[in-house]
N, C-alpha and C positions, 0 to 999 in steps of 0.2 A: 726522069733523069734530070739532075741539076743542070742549070744553064752554064755556058762557058764563063759568064760573069762570076758565078760562084767559084769556079776553079781558078779564077785569077786572084782570089784571096790567098793569103798565106795558108800553108797546111795547118798550122796551129789554130788559125781562126776557123777554118773549115771544121776541124775536129771539135772546137768549142761549140759551134752552132749545132753540129750533129748531136753532141752529148746533151745539150739543152733540150733539143727536140726529142731525143730518146727518153729523157727523164719525164717529159710531158706525157708521152704515150704510155710509159710504164705506170705513171700515177693515175691516168685516166684511160678509159677505153678509147678506141679509135674514134668512135662517134662523139665522145665527150671532150676529146683533146681540143685545145683552143689554139689556133694559129696566132691570135692576138696575144695570148700569154707567152707563146714562144718568141714572138717578135719583141715584146717588151723585155723579156729576159735576155735576149741577144743584144739589146741596146741599139737597134737599127731602126731607121724609118721604114714604115710599112711599104712604101713604094720601092725602097731598095731591096727589101726581102722578097717581094714578088718578082724582082728581076733575077733572084736566085732560083726560086721555085714558083711554079704557076699556081699551085693549090696544095691543100693538105694531102691529097692522095699521092701527088708526085713526090712530095717530101717523104711520106711514109715509105713508099717503095724504094726510094733512094737510100733511106736509112737501113732497110733490110739488106740491101746489097752491100752497104758499107760495113755493117756489123758482121755479115756473113763472110766477108773477104778473108779474115784471119782464119776462120775455120776451113775455108777452101784451100788456103795455103798449107794448113796443117794436114789436110787430106792429101794434097799433092806431094807433100814431103813424106808422109807415111807410106804412100803407094808408089813412090818413085821407083822405076826399074833399076836393077833387077829385084823383083819380089819373089823370094823363095818360099815364104810362108805367109799366105794370105791372112791367117788368123793372128799372127804376130803383128802384121801391119795394121790390121783392124784394131787390135788392142792398143798399139802405139798411138793411133789416131784418137782413141778415147782418152788416153792419158794426156795427150797434148791438149785436148778439149778441156780436160780437168784443169790444166794449168791456165788456159785462157779464161776459164770461169773464175778462178781464184784471183786473177789479176784484173779482169774486166767484168765484174758482175753486172754492171749496168747494161753492157752489150749483150751478154748471154740471157739476162732477164728479159730484155726487150725482144730478143729473138724467140724466146719461149712464149711470151704473151702474144706476139704477132702471129706465131704459128697456130694459135688457137682460133684464128679468124678464118675458119674453113668455109664460111658462107660467102666469102669474098672471092669471086671468080678469078680476079687478077692474081691474087695471092696463091690460089690453088694452081693455076696454070704455070706460074713462075716456079713453084715448088716442084711440079712435075718435070719442067724443063731441066732444072738443076739435078733432079734425081736421074733423069735419062743420061745426062753427061757422066755422072759418077758410075752408073751401072755399066756403061760402055767400058770404062777403065777397068773395073773389077772383073767384068765378064771375060776380058782378054786374059787376065791372069789365071782365072779359073780354067779357061780352055787349055792353057799351057799345062796346068797341073794335071788335067785329064789326059792330055797327050803323052805325058811322061809317066802315066800310071799312078799318079798320086791321089786321084779322086775318082769315085764311082762315075763311069761314063753314062749311066742311065739318068743322071741329073742334068737338067738344062742349065748351063752356066749363067744365062741371062736371068733365069728364075732365081737361082741361088744368090746371085749378085743383088737382086732386088730384096730378097729376104734379109740379107746382111744389113742393107740400108734401112729397111722398114723396121728392123728390130730396135731401132733407136728409141722409139716411143715406148716400146715394151720394157726396155731397160729402165727408163725413167719411171714407168708405172711400178715396176718391181721395187726400185729403190724407195719410192714413196710409200709402198706397202710395208717393206721390210724394216725401214728405218724411220717410218713415220715423218716423212719430209713433206711439207706443204710447199711445193715449188712455186706456186703462184704467189703465196704470201712472201716467200723469200725474194722473188723477183721484184715485187712492189717495194720491199724494204731495201733493195739494192744490195742484198747479201749474196754471196756465192751460192749457186743452186745446189752444188754438191755439198751437203752438210755432213760429209763423212771424210775420213782421211784417204790419202792416195792408196794406201795398202789395202784398205777395205774395198775400194772400187776395183783394184787390181784382182782381188780374190773373186769378186762377183763376175768380172769379165772372164776369168779362168773357167768358172762354172758354165757360162754361156758357150765358151769355146769348146769345152769338152762335149757338151750337148750337140753343138753344131757339127763337130767332127764325126761323132757317131752317126748322125743323121745323113751326112754327106759321104760317108764311107771313106773318109780321109785317113791315109796310113801315117 
């Protein structure tokens, strides 16, 4: 977590430093990213920078939270109550993510590449914590659907909520296969990850929704 000294900077300066650091981590692996290069690009004294972040690991995790914040807001907007159709909300979240990707490819590219670091325990634990919070929100919506007779009661709402969230990587894998998209290459070039138009993504999501509804017995 960044120090209070960092948050005393103007918001514009904070974002500038974040984006410089994200670019470094996108161009290099976590191991090869250089704090010295980041500090030089930021145009600050090394001592000043270390008053913002203690080390590279702290900076990296803070960047993940910063870049993820917009997606969290998109999720909360999509699933804000009352939610009558969980699948429409799920699709809306993906389309908002598409818009985020088009406007901030550096951010989404950084998140994609950082998510590949599964061998880092801290990243894995943070991902699990975030997932647990989102599962709780979706689980409650699914439970209400079951109570009103809108979904098969034999399905555990918590299980199905996790499936919805876990399908994220599967969708990316399918898009990479179907449309020959190299997401990692696009991330490093700071291009939008979704190398397809919004209508094509919408059609793919509709296919997933049809499949999920059949499996969950949704009326």
